[in-house]
Structures are given as structure tokens and as C-alpha cells.
Backbone as CSV, one residue per row, in Angstrom:
resi,resn,N_x,N_y,N_z,CA_x,CA_y,CA_z,C_x,C_y,C_z
1,MET,-55.490,21.022,128.972,-55.095,19.822,128.246,-56.032,18.681,128.638
2,VAL,-56.412,17.867,127.675,-57.374,16.789,127.910,-56.809,15.732,128.858
3,ALA,-55.507,15.477,128.786,-54.892,14.471,129.653,-55.054,14.843,131.121
4,GLU,-55.201,16.152,131.399,-55.380,16.603,132.781,-56.733,16.171,133.340
5,ALA,-57.682,15.798,132.461,-59.000,15.344,132.902,-58.924,13.988,133.590
6,VAL,-57.814,13.293,133.420,-57.638,11.979,134.046,-57.171,12.220,135.480
7,THR,-58.044,11.898,136.421,-57.755,12.120,137.847,-57.687,10.777,138.567
8,ASP,-57.233,10.851,139.806,-57.163,9.645,140.638,-58.556,9.026,140.798
9,GLU,-59.578,9.881,141.006,-60.938,9.391,141.179,-61.439,8.697,139.907
10,LEU,-61.085,9.272,138.766,-61.503,8.698,137.491,-60.862,7.318,137.290
11,VAL,-59.599,7.184,137.644,-58.907,5.897,137.528,-59.572,4.864,138.442
12,SER,-59.901,5.278,139.667,-60.574,4.361,140.603,-61.920,3.918,140.053
13,ALA,-62.666,4.856,139.476,-63.974,4.514,138.891,-63.800,3.537,137.733
14,ALA,-62.825,3.762,136.896,-62.578,2.861,135.761,-62.187,1.477,136.255
15,GLN,-61.422,1.406,137.318,-61.017,0.118,137.879,-62.199,-0.638,138.468
16,ARG,-63.220,0.087,138.868,-64.434,-0.540,139.389,-65.385,-0.935,138.264
17,GLY,-65.041,-0.617,137.021,-65.871,-1.030,135.887,-66.756,0.055,135.323
18,ASP,-66.534,1.292,135.671,-67.329,2.407,135.153,-66.906,2.697,133.705
19,ASN,-67.794,2.359,132.754,-67.478,2.530,131.330,-67.280,3.986,130.936
20,ALA,-68.018,4.889,131.562,-67.859,6.311,131.253,-66.462,6.782,131.660
21,ALA,-65.963,6.286,132.776,-64.618,6.652,133.231,-63.561,6.103,132.274
22,VAL,-63.787,4.890,131.803,-62.857,4.292,130.839,-62.810,5.158,129.579
23,ARG,-63.957,5.632,129.130,-64.019,6.468,127.929,-63.272,7.788,128.122
24,VAL,-63.443,8.400,129.287,-62.749,9.661,129.570,-61.238,9.432,129.613
25,ILE,-60.819,8.314,130.188,-59.382,7.986,130.227,-58.849,7.830,128.802
26,TYR,-59.592,7.098,127.977,-59.160,6.907,126.581,-59.098,8.262,125.873
27,ASP,-60.153,9.047,125.973,-60.191,10.350,125.304,-59.083,11.276,125.796
28,GLY,-58.716,11.129,127.058,-57.675,11.983,127.629,-56.268,11.555,127.266
29,LEU,-56.035,10.249,127.208,-54.657,9.782,127.005,-54.351,9.317,125.575
30,ALA,-55.360,8.977,124.794,-55.108,8.496,123.429,-54.375,9.532,122.581
31,PRO,-54.744,10.829,122.644,-53.986,11.807,121.848,-52.514,11.894,122.256
32,VAL,-52.251,11.733,123.538,-50.865,11.759,124.022,-50.100,10.561,123.452
33,VAL,-50.710,9.383,123.526,-50.073,8.168,123.017,-49.877,8.278,121.502
34,TYR,-50.912,8.727,120.804,-50.839,8.871,119.348,-49.720,9.844,118.966
35,GLY,-49.634,10.964,119.664,-48.572,11.941,119.399,-47.190,11.365,119.658
36,TYR,-47.065,10.635,120.746,-45.776,10.001,121.080,-45.365,9.019,119.985
37,LEU,-46.299,8.146,119.595,-45.989,7.134,118.580,-45.688,7.769,117.225
38,THR,-46.415,8.817,116.888,-46.163,9.517,115.625,-44.777,10.153,115.645
39,ALA,-44.449,10.821,116.752,-43.139,11.468,116.874,-41.999,10.455,116.824
40,LYS,-42.257,9.243,117.287,-41.231,8.204,117.288,-41.145,7.472,115.943
41,GLY,-42.023,7.821,114.999,-41.941,7.245,113.655,-42.609,5.896,113.487
42,VAL,-43.558,5.575,114.359,-44.273,4.304,114.228,-45.025,4.312,112.901
43,GLN,-44.971,3.192,112.202,-45.537,3.106,110.865,-47.049,3.349,110.835
44,ASP,-47.791,2.793,111.769,-49.240,2.985,111.836,-49.603,3.372,113.266
45,PRO,-49.408,4.645,113.624,-49.610,5.059,115.017,-51.049,4.876,115.506
46,GLU,-52.020,4.989,114.620,-53.413,4.825,115.032,-53.686,3.392,115.492
47,ALA,-53.212,2.423,114.718,-53.415,1.015,115.081,-52.649,0.664,116.357
48,VAL,-51.439,1.180,116.468,-50.642,0.879,117.660,-51.253,1.542,118.892
49,THR,-51.823,2.729,118.729,-52.513,3.391,119.843,-53.664,2.513,120.329
50,SER,-54.437,1.998,119.405,-55.531,1.100,119.781,-55.009,-0.118,120.522
51,ASP,-53.917,-0.675,120.024,-53.311,-1.855,120.652,-52.846,-1.532,122.076
52,VAL,-52.288,-0.354,122.253,-51.831,0.067,123.588,-53.014,0.069,124.556
53,PHE,-54.130,0.666,124.132,-55.263,0.763,125.052,-55.965,-0.572,125.280
54,VAL,-55.905,-1.463,124.324,-56.433,-2.808,124.574,-55.633,-3.446,125.711
55,SER,-54.310,-3.315,125.639,-53.461,-3.869,126.707,-53.708,-3.174,128.043
56,VAL,-53.829,-1.854,127.994,-54.038,-1.089,129.231,-55.338,-1.512,129.895
57,PHE,-56.433,-1.534,129.140,-57.732,-1.821,129.748,-57.858,-3.279,130.196
58,GLN,-57.082,-4.178,129.606,-57.094,-5.562,130.080,-56.428,-5.686,131.447
59,ARG,-55.514,-4.768,131.755,-54.768,-4.838,133.010,-55.022,-3.642,133.921
60,LEU,-56.104,-2.935,133.664,-56.400,-1.709,134.395,-56.506,-1.918,135.903
61,GLU,-57.083,-3.038,136.328,-57.278,-3.258,137.762,-55.954,-3.398,138.522
62,ARG,-54.861,-3.700,137.813,-53.559,-3.867,138.470,-52.762,-2.568,138.581
63,VAL,-53.272,-1.489,137.978,-52.557,-0.210,137.989,-52.615,0.397,139.382
64,THR,-51.466,0.849,139.851,-51.396,1.530,141.148,-50.860,2.937,140.923
65,GLY,-51.097,3.810,141.885,-50.550,5.165,141.790,-51.500,6.176,141.198
66,GLY,-52.755,5.817,141.048,-53.747,6.770,140.564,-53.488,7.211,139.129
67,ALA,-53.783,8.511,138.869,-53.671,9.058,137.509,-52.207,9.058,137.036
68,ALA,-51.285,9.409,137.922,-49.865,9.428,137.546,-49.378,8.017,137.238
69,GLY,-49.799,7.050,138.028,-49.420,5.658,137.784,-49.995,5.147,136.466
70,LEU,-51.237,5.560,136.182,-51.863,5.149,134.918,-51.122,5.753,133.725
71,ARG,-50.802,7.054,133.800,-50.056,7.688,132.698,-48.729,6.970,132.461
72,LYS,-48.044,6.678,133.544,-46.759,5.981,133.427,-46.955,4.602,132.795
73,PHE,-47.984,3.909,133.237,-48.281,2.571,132.708,-48.625,2.644,131.216
74,VAL,-49.488,3.580,130.843,-49.902,3.729,129.438,-48.696,4.039,128.562
75,LEU,-47.861,4.965,128.999,-46.712,5.348,128.170,-45.626,4.272,128.150
76,SER,-45.539,3.468,129.196,-44.572,2.364,129.156,-45.019,1.310,128.136
77,ILE,-46.319,1.061,128.054,-46.829,0.123,127.039,-46.650,0.727,125.646
78,ALA,-46.926,2.035,125.518,-46.735,2.705,124.229,-45.271,2.604,123.781
79,HIS,-44.370,2.795,124.713,-42.943,2.692,124.380,-42.593,1.267,123.932
80,ALA,-43.115,0.281,124.643,-42.838,-1.115,124.269,-43.384,-1.426,122.883
81,ARG,-44.569,-0.926,122.570,-45.155,-1.160,121.234,-44.348,-0.433,120.158
82,MET,-43.801,0.742,120.486,-42.957,1.476,119.547,-41.684,0.667,119.259
83,VAL,-41.096,0.113,120.294,-39.895,-0.714,120.123,-40.228,-1.943,119.276
84,ASP,-41.377,-2.564,119.537,-41.801,-3.714,118.731,-41.940,-3.329,117.261
85,ASP,-42.510,-2.151,116.993,-42.691,-1.685,115.612,-41.343,-1.482,114.930
86,VAL,-40.407,-0.881,115.629,-39.073,-0.658,115.060,-38.399,-1.993,114.760
87,ARG,-38.468,-2.916,115.687,-37.847,-4.239,115.481,-38.499,-4.983,114.329
88,ARG,-39.820,-4.906,114.232,-40.536,-5.578,113.136,-40.081,-5.014,111.786
89,ARG,-39.959,-3.706,111.699,-39.531,-3.097,110.434,-38.076,-3.417,110.117
90,GLN,-37.248,-3.572,111.132,-35.847,-3.919,110.890,-35.706,-5.339,110.368
91,ARG,-36.635,-6.223,110.763,-36.575,-7.614,110.309,-37.101,-7.767,108.887
92,GLN,-37.911,-6.821,108.441,-38.488,-6.919,107.106,-37.499,-6.362,106.093
93,PRO,-37.267,-7.104,105.026,-36.370,-6.580,103.994,-37.011,-5.380,103.289
94,VAL,-36.165,-4.488,102.848,-36.653,-3.324,102.121,-36.922,-3.746,100.683
95,PRO,-38.164,-3.579,100.215,-38.453,-3.982,98.839,-37.756,-3.058,97.839
96,VAL,-37.154,-3.665,96.841,-36.467,-2.920,95.799,-37.025,-3.387,94.460
97,GLU,-37.343,-2.429,93.611,-37.848,-2.766,92.281,-36.769,-3.515,91.503
98,TYR,-37.179,-4.584,90.838,-36.252,-5.334,90.000,-36.316,-4.771,88.594
99,GLU,-35.170,-4.379,88.091,-35.091,-3.842,86.739,-34.151,-4.726,85.923
100,PRO,-34.704,-5.631,85.110,-33.865,-6.550,84.336,-32.865,-5.843,83.431
101,ALA,-33.215,-4.676,82.936,-32.328,-3.965,82.015,-31.031,-3.527,82.688
102,THR,-31.075,-3.299,84.002,-29.875,-2.841,84.700,-29.196,-3.949,85.507
103,ASP,-29.719,-5.152,85.449,-29.152,-6.266,86.217,-28.052,-6.932,85.401
104,ASP,-26.800,-6.688,85.812,-25.670,-7.254,85.070,-25.339,-8.684,85.502
105,ARG,-26.100,-9.227,86.446,-25.855,-10.599,86.883,-26.511,-11.621,85.972
106,VAL,-27.371,-11.171,85.090,-28.120,-12.075,84.229,-27.196,-12.635,83.145
107,SER,-27.251,-13.940,82.984,-26.508,-14.564,81.895,-27.393,-15.621,81.263
108,ASP,-27.137,-15.912,80.008,-27.940,-16.908,79.303,-27.728,-18.287,79.897
109,SER,-28.778,-19.080,79.852,-28.668,-20.458,80.303,-27.995,-21.278,79.210
110,ALA,-27.520,-22.447,79.578,-26.893,-23.335,78.594,-27.882,-23.693,77.502
111,GLU,-29.142,-23.901,77.896,-30.165,-24.240,76.902,-30.359,-23.094,75.919
112,GLY,-30.368,-21.870,76.432,-30.544,-20.692,75.574,-29.406,-20.548,74.585
113,GLU,-28.185,-20.742,75.070,-27.030,-20.653,74.173,-27.067,-21.752,73.127
114,ALA,-27.434,-22.959,73.533,-27.514,-24.073,72.577,-28.574,-23.799,71.529
115,MET,-29.716,-23.305,71.951,-30.788,-23.002,71.006,-30.335,-21.946,70.002
116,ARG,-29.620,-20.940,70.472,-29.135,-19.895,69.576,-28.129,-20.459,68.581
117,GLU,-27.291,-21.382,69.050,-26.285,-21.991,68.179,-26.928,-22.818,67.075
118,ILE,-27.950,-23.525,67.406,-28.584,-24.423,66.446,-29.272,-23.638,65.335
119,GLY,-29.909,-22.537,65.682,-30.614,-21.735,64.699,-32.114,-21.893,64.847
120,THR,-32.805,-20.842,64.481,-34.243,-20.781,64.682,-34.995,-21.887,63.951
121,ALA,-34.652,-22.128,62.706,-35.380,-23.143,61.929,-35.221,-24.516,62.559
122,ARG,-34.031,-24.837,62.976,-33.770,-26.137,63.591,-34.503,-26.239,64.927
123,VAL,-34.540,-25.136,65.673,-35.238,-25.123,66.962,-36.717,-25.400,66.748
124,VAL,-37.298,-24.738,65.774,-38.715,-24.941,65.485,-38.974,-26.397,65.121
125,ALA,-38.090,-26.975,64.291,-38.255,-28.375,63.895,-38.110,-29.303,65.101
126,LEU,-37.123,-29.043,65.959,-36.913,-29.879,67.140,-38.097,-29.775,68.103
127,LEU,-38.556,-28.563,68.327,-39.684,-28.378,69.235,-40.941,-29.038,68.684
128,GLY,-41.066,-29.105,67.376,-42.216,-29.753,66.760,-42.281,-31.234,67.055
129,GLU,-41.154,-31.840,67.418,-41.118,-33.265,67.732,-41.556,-33.565,69.168
130,LEU,-41.679,-32.535,69.981,-42.044,-32.730,71.393,-43.556,-32.772,71.565
131,PRO,-44.021,-33.425,72.623,-45.454,-33.339,72.953,-45.825,-31.877,73.214
132,ALA,-47.083,-31.536,72.987,-47.540,-30.149,73.068,-47.234,-29.500,74.428
133,ALA,-47.437,-30.204,75.530,-47.214,-29.624,76.862,-45.741,-29.298,77.082
134,GLN,-44.839,-30.211,76.663,-43.398,-29.960,76.807,-42.975,-28.797,75.915
135,ARG,-43.489,-28.764,74.710,-43.154,-27.699,73.763,-43.592,-26.345,74.338
136,GLU,-44.811,-26.281,74.875,-45.328,-25.034,75.436,-44.461,-24.546,76.593
137,VAL,-44.103,-25.455,77.503,-43.280,-25.085,78.643,-41.908,-24.593,78.190
138,LEU,-41.291,-25.295,77.236,-39.968,-24.864,76.770,-40.035,-23.523,76.048
139,LEU,-41.063,-23.311,75.273,-41.207,-22.016,74.593,-41.334,-20.888,75.613
140,LEU,-42.132,-21.117,76.632,-42.328,-20.079,77.633,-41.103,-19.892,78.527
141,ARG,-40.433,-20.981,78.871,-39.262,-20.893,79.758,-38.027,-20.374,79.032
142,VAL,-37.704,-20.993,77.899,-36.436,-20.696,77.237,-36.571,-19.538,76.249
143,ILE,-37.564,-19.603,75.400,-37.699,-18.576,74.379,-38.263,-17.283,74.974
144,ALA,-39.332,-17.366,75.751,-39.945,-16.169,76.342,-39.249,-15.742,77.632
145,ASP,-38.370,-16.599,78.183,-37.593,-16.297,79.385,-38.482,-15.970,80.592
146,LEU,-39.525,-16.775,80.800,-40.411,-16.598,81.945,-39.969,-17.518,83.082
147,SER,-40.310,-17.143,84.291,-39.981,-17.971,85.455,-40.911,-19.181,85.507
148,ILE,-40.535,-20.151,86.319,-41.362,-21.348,86.491,-42.742,-20.956,87.021
149,GLU,-42.782,-20.023,87.975,-44.054,-19.594,88.539,-44.932,-18.927,87.482
150,GLN,-44.326,-18.109,86.618,-45.095,-17.444,85.565,-45.650,-18.462,84.576
151,VAL,-44.819,-19.448,84.197,-45.265,-20.478,83.266,-46.383,-21.303,83.898
152,ALA,-46.252,-21.600,85.182,-47.292,-22.364,85.888,-48.619,-21.614,85.854
153,GLU,-48.553,-20.304,86.066,-49.770,-19.495,86.017,-50.397,-19.524,84.622
154,ILE,-49.581,-19.353,83.601,-50.080,-19.293,82.227,-50.676,-20.630,81.795
155,THR,-49.970,-21.715,82.117,-50.417,-23.036,81.668,-51.397,-23.695,82.635
156,GLN,-51.635,-23.052,83.766,-52.525,-23.576,84.803,-52.063,-24.949,85.294
157,LYS,-50.751,-25.059,85.483,-50.150,-26.267,86.036,-49.393,-25.877,87.298
158,SER,-49.055,-26.844,88.097,-48.275,-26.549,89.298,-46.825,-26.284,88.895
159,PRO,-46.081,-25.537,89.729,-44.667,-25.321,89.430,-43.892,-26.645,89.287
160,GLY,-44.257,-27.637,90.083,-43.600,-28.946,89.978,-43.856,-29.592,88.624
161,ALA,-45.095,-29.481,88.132,-45.423,-30.042,86.814,-44.659,-29.312,85.724
162,VAL,-44.513,-28.001,85.860,-43.763,-27.225,84.868,-42.299,-27.672,84.856
163,LYS,-41.734,-27.869,86.038,-40.338,-28.323,86.119,-40.172,-29.683,85.446
164,GLN,-41.110,-30.576,85.703,-41.035,-31.916,85.100,-41.173,-31.847,83.585
165,LEU,-42.112,-31.065,83.100,-42.284,-30.929,81.648,-41.040,-30.326,81.010
166,GLN,-40.459,-29.343,81.671,-39.225,-28.738,81.153,-38.097,-29.770,81.133
167,ARG,-37.953,-30.498,82.210,-36.893,-31.515,82.304,-37.055,-32.566,81.217
168,ARG,-38.273,-33.074,81.079,-38.520,-34.108,80.067,-38.311,-33.574,78.659
169,GLY,-38.755,-32.345,78.412,-38.576,-31.745,77.093,-37.104,-31.550,76.761
170,LEU,-36.327,-31.077,77.740,-34.891,-30.879,77.507,-34.175,-32.215,77.291
171,LEU,-34.574,-33.238,78.049,-33.971,-34.562,77.854,-34.306,-35.110,76.470
172,ALA,-35.532,-34.898,76.032,-35.933,-35.361,74.696,-35.142,-34.624,73.621
173,LEU,-34.976,-33.320,73.774,-34.182,-32.541,72.814,-32.726,-32.991,72.818
174,ARG,-32.215,-33.255,73.988,-30.826,-33.716,74.105,-30.642,-35.037,73.366
175,ALA,-31.602,-35.942,73.562,-31.511,-37.243,72.890,-31.521,-37.063,71.375
176,VAL,-32.376,-36.193,70.874,-32.439,-35.946,69.422,-31.129,-35.344,68.936
177,LEU,-30.615,-34.377,69.662,-29.360,-33.723,69.263,-28.186,-34.695,69.301
178,GLU,-28.131,-35.543,70.326,-27.052,-36.524,70.415,-27.135,-37.532,69.281
179,SER,-28.358,-37.901,68.909,-28.504,-38.833,67.782,-28.091,-38.164,66.468
180,ASP,-28.136,-36.826,66.415,-27.681,-36.087,65.235,-26.191,-35.776,65.292
181,GLY,-25.515,-36.236,66.356,-24.076,-36.036,66.452,-23.652,-34.794,67.216
182,VAL,-24.596,-34.056,67.794,-24.248,-32.886,68.600,-23.993,-33.367,70.014
183,THR,-22.839,-33.026,70.572,-22.490,-33.475,71.921,-22.537,-32.293,72.876
184,PRO,-22.958,-32.544,74.115,-22.990,-31.455,75.096,-21.570,-30.995,75.425
185,GLY,-21.419,-29.704,75.611,-20.084,-29.139,75.850,-19.860,-28.748,77.185
């Protein structure tokens, strides 16, 4: 087994700065660490193995107990990195595909219901009275049912500007409707 190549003398040489000894230690123990991390289900065992050895070699001079002490030290760091990986994954939410067709929480907005009540021809006429930017935002938000972020991307405006244009457009429509005798319900 390659890990058996790591001897007390080799550890002492590595602690004195012998790069060849450091390489033999890495070659001998990295497969063990990689296997341990893989068996424990670490998401990226190769990267974590590298991280383990960066930590080990930074503190190599403090290792006591020769080859056995080094193995224990390496595997204790590997275990700590495995625990860190598990905790990191537990804190991350599990991504779930959003499927609008199956989402029963969706309901029409008040603006959408009002627009449907008024009728398409009236909506077109009302929207024609708005400035072009407000009309575009309302068409994309209410008629196309896009999010503020999507509308901002399409119109090349900030989300805040989209919100303001939507607010102003809705207020203008409300004023026109109220002057026509339609009252908010």
C-alpha cells in the first residue's frame, strides 16, 4: 500500500523542508484521504483533498508522533473538512424547478382582473393614453405576466425604474377610470 511508504524518517525530512519527502507524503496519503471523503459523500472530494493537504503542509512542523501522528493529523483534518461540507450543503436550500402550470398558489392580481372586466378594446384605448414607457411596462407586467426583473432586463431599466413606471401607469389608469365613473372595489 502506498500509505505504508510514509515513514517516521520521511515525516522528519518533510518537516525539515525536503520537497521530495513532502511529495511522497502527498502521494502516499492523498488516495487515502480522497477515498475517505468519497466514501463519506463529500460533494467534491478532489477539491477537499487538496484543501486538506494545504492545511496539513502549512502546519507540518507542528506534527508529532512520526508517520502515525501525521496520518492521524491528516485524517482529523479530512474529517473536519467532511463535516464542513455536510454543514454547508445542509445550509443550502435544495433547488426545485418552478412549474407555473402546477402551482395552485397563483392568483390574478387586482389589475389583471380589472383589465379583464373592462375588455380588450377599452384596455387598448386606455393604454394608448399612457406615455410609451409606462405602457410598455404595464403590457409586460400585466398582460404578459412577467416579473419586475424580467421587465427590467427587456426594457434595459433598473427594477426600481420599472416599479415606478408601473406605479405611475396604474395611477394614471385609475384616474382615467375614476373620471369615467368606475370605482375601485
